[in-house]
N, C-alpha and C positions, 0 to 999 in steps of 0.2 A: 560737683560733688569732691571735698578735698580726700584723698586719699592718705591714710594715716599708715603706719607700720603695721601695726598690730590689723589692719582691715586686710592689708598684703598678705600675710602670715596666713589670717584665715580663708584666704581665698583661695592661697596656694592647697593649705590643705582640705578644702571644697570639693575643690577639682580634683584634687587624688582621688576621692573616696567618695563620688558623689551617693551614692547609696545604703551610706554608712553613715547617722550621726555621730555627730562629735562633740565632746564634755568638756567645756571647760568650770572653772572653778572661779567664783568673786563672791566680793561683797556689794551687796545693793548701799548705793551711797542715795539715788535718787528714783522718784515713782514720779514718773512722768504725769499720765494720766491711768484708766484701768487696768491696762493693756499694754504698756509700754513704763518697765524702768532704764537703768543705767547701773552697772556692776565697773567695780573697781576690777580689775584684772592686771597681772604683771605687770603693775606700777599704772596701767591705761583707764579711762573710762571708754565702756565699750554701750549702746544702745543695745534694749532687748526686748522684741516684740513676741510676746505670749502667743505659742502657736495654737491656732484654731479658738480664739476670741479675738470677741470685739465688742470693747466697753461703749459706755455713752463717749459723746463728747463731750468736753469741759463745758462748753455751752449746755448742753442738754438736760434735763430733767435727771438726777441723778448722777451726773456727773461727776462732781465734785465727791459725791456720797463712793460712787464706785474709787475713786483716786483712794482718799484715805483708808478706805475697807481695804482692799490690798496694802496700802502702806502697812496697816495695822498689821500683816503679815511677816509680810518681809524687810521693809525699811531696816538698812542697816546689823540685816544679819547671812550669814553667808548662806550661798545657792551653787546649783549644780544647773547648768545650761544645754540640754541635749539640742544641736541644731543640725541642719543639712539645709539653711537656706539664708540668704543675702538680701535684704531687702532695704535702700538708697541709705546705708553707709551702715544699718544694725544689721546683728542676726534676727532670727525666726526661731524660736526653739521653746523647746519644757521647758519648764523652771521647776525647783522643786529644792524645799526648802525641809530639812529635815525630813525625807525620803517621803514628800507630801507633796502631788502634780498641782501648785498652784493655780495655773490653768483650770484645770477640773473645777477645784475647788469655789474660786470663783465663780464661774456656772452654774454648779450646785447650790450655792449659798445665794443666787438671782443678782449679783452684782456685774453681769456681763451676759455677753450672747454666746454659743455658739455657731462660729463664720466658718462654714466649710469652705470658703475660699481659700482664707489662712494657712487651714487646717488641712488642705490639698496633701501631702506626704505623709499625714499621719496614717497609721494602718486603717484596717477596716473596719478590726476591732475596736480601737482608741473611737474612732468618728463614732462610733456607737453608744459608746460608754458617754464620751460628752453629751451625742442628741440628748439620749437620755437623760441623764444630768439636766439639759436645759428643761424637756419634756419633767423634772420631778419638782425642780423651781418652782416653773409654770403650774405644775396643779396644786401646790400650795403658797401660791401669792408670796412670793417672797422680793424683797428685793423691789429689784424694774417690775415686776411678774403683780407687783400688789394691786395697782389700781384698773387692773387687765391686762389690752397688750399694747405695748409701746411700741411707737417706731424704731428702726434696728438704725445704726447709728450710719451706716451707710445709703438707707433712704434720709434721715434727716441730710446728711452730707447733702443729695442730689436735690435735695426741697430749697439749700441753700443756695444753690447756684439758681434753680429755675429762680427765686426772690428776687438776686442780685439782679438778673437779667431782666426783670417785672421791672425794679426802679432805674435800668437802664433805659430803656424804654418808655417809662414816664416821663423823665426824667427830659428827654428829648423832647416829648410834645409836651411837656411842659407849656401855657400858656396858648397854646395852638384848640382850644377846645372849639367850641363857637353857641353863640347866643339857642341853634338848633338842638345842639344836643343837651342844653340846659331843660328846656321846651319840653321835653322826649325823656329827662328823668325827674318833670315835674305830673307830667300828663302820667309815667307810669303810679305813681305816688298815690298820685289822684283816685286812678283805679285799683290799686289796693285795699286805698282803704274804705272806696265803694263797695268793692267787695263783701268788705268786713262787718258793713254796716248793713248791710245786705243777708234777708233772711228771716224764718216764719218767726212771731211776733209770739211772746209769752205771754202769763195769765195777766199781766199790769200793762201788757202794748210794748214793753222796750222788745227790739230789737235782737235775736236770740242766731246763731251760727251753728250748724252743724258741728259736730265734731268728724274729722275728715276718716273715714275710712276704708283709705287708699294706703296700705304697708308695704314699703314704703309709699315715700314721696317720691324720690327718685330712681330714674337707674341707677343701678346701684356704680361707684363711681362720679356720677353728674352732679354736677348743682339745680337746684333748684330753690324756687322760689319760695321756700316754708313760711315765707316772712306773709304773705298773701292767703293763711288761714290763721291768722292771730285775730283774734276775736277779743270786746269788750266786755265780752262775760267770763272772761277764763283765763287761771295764768298758762303758758304753753311750754312746754320742756320737750326741746329739741333733742334727740335722741340721735347722738352718734355712731354707729357700729358696724358690726363687720360678722357675716357668718361661718367664718373660721375663728373667733376671737369665744374661747374658753366663756372666760366673766362675762359672755355678752349674751351667750346662751341660755349662762344664767340667769342673767339680768333682766333680758326679755318680755319672761311671761310677767314678773314683775311690773313692769311698766305696762305693756296691756293689761295687767289688772288697774290701775292708776287712772289710768285712758278710761276706762270703763264704767269704773264705780264711784271717782268721784267727779262732782256734778260740777268743779268748778275749776274743773285742771284737764288741758288736753295734752297728750303726746303726741309728735310728730317724728314718725322715723326717718333717717337719713344713712340708707349705705355705702360708708365709704368705700366700698368694692376692692380695695386693697391701696396702701400706701403711693403716698404724688399722683391722687388723683383729685381731678378741679374739684370734688367737694372740699377734701384733704389741703389743699395749696391755699382755697378760697377762707375756709373757716382756720389754718392754723392749727391743724387735727395735728397732735402728734402722740395718741393712743386713745384705744377707745377699752370700757365704751366711754364717751365723754358727752356731757350736757352741757345746752346751754338755756338757760332761765329764765324767760319774759314775762315780765306784769301785765296785767289786764290793760295797758297805755302804750304794751310796745316796748317797753326799757327794759333794757337785758338789767338782769335783777342778780344772776351770779353765775359762772363758767367752771366748769374745769371742779376741781375736787371741792370749790368753795359752793360750788353747785349740788355735787354732791351729798354736803351738810345741812345745806338748805331742804335740800328733801327731805331729809330723814328727818329733821326736825319739824318741818313741816306735817309730814303725816304722823308722827309720832304725837305731837297737839289735836291731830282729829280723833285720838282713838277718847 
């Protein structure tokens, strides 16, 4: 890390009064993402990380939206930064613009999470206020909470590391699969088709399989072969959810009703357990509730927001 004169000064000040927040004044010249800005102070640039705030990574859903939202508040505006932490050449602090706590505001408006890890130096009262702001945004389904419960950025980054390690392993093993493995895959697919084809006949002599009564199909967080429950008689809605997700608790009774009352549609429940479990990693689940809809032949029709829209339209057409 390059040590600049301004960081040396900040370090000396920080060391002199570790228990008290220091105040810097400057103008915001850049917004790097939804939690990191650059200010001009004393004729120099200084990176500032909003204390207690965790914004979506720029590559995540809402990442650029979060960045733009923060920009709309403070870009090119004078701010005050209360800080007593340094992190990789940046300062970590509370940012105020016109006496407005910007970190608290972006959390309240659903543009970021409250991150207790980066806000450990907040007072207990401040942590309670930040946590309460997040809960209020979540209850009102603002911003990142619009579609339910999204994967927090720290879990998303952990998932990217895991996926990268899988790609490395796959590259090393590329070309090493033998014919026996291919036969086993074909056998599995044949067995899956055989299970789908079996079942009682309807009045016209066609085979039909009963809707699965097991809910969820998997042990929470673990993968399960939900495709083995596909049927040529009905559309399959795979519903990924979590017991701790408020939006899921509201949606689950609706999915139960669809499963029970729509003859040519079945809902297959998959409990993700928590983030970065085998089921979320395999199916790239980054928010819950999450839907994957398959037609009667087993082909994917829609997923995520597109699946939500598809299902709403399908239900409207049945009225």
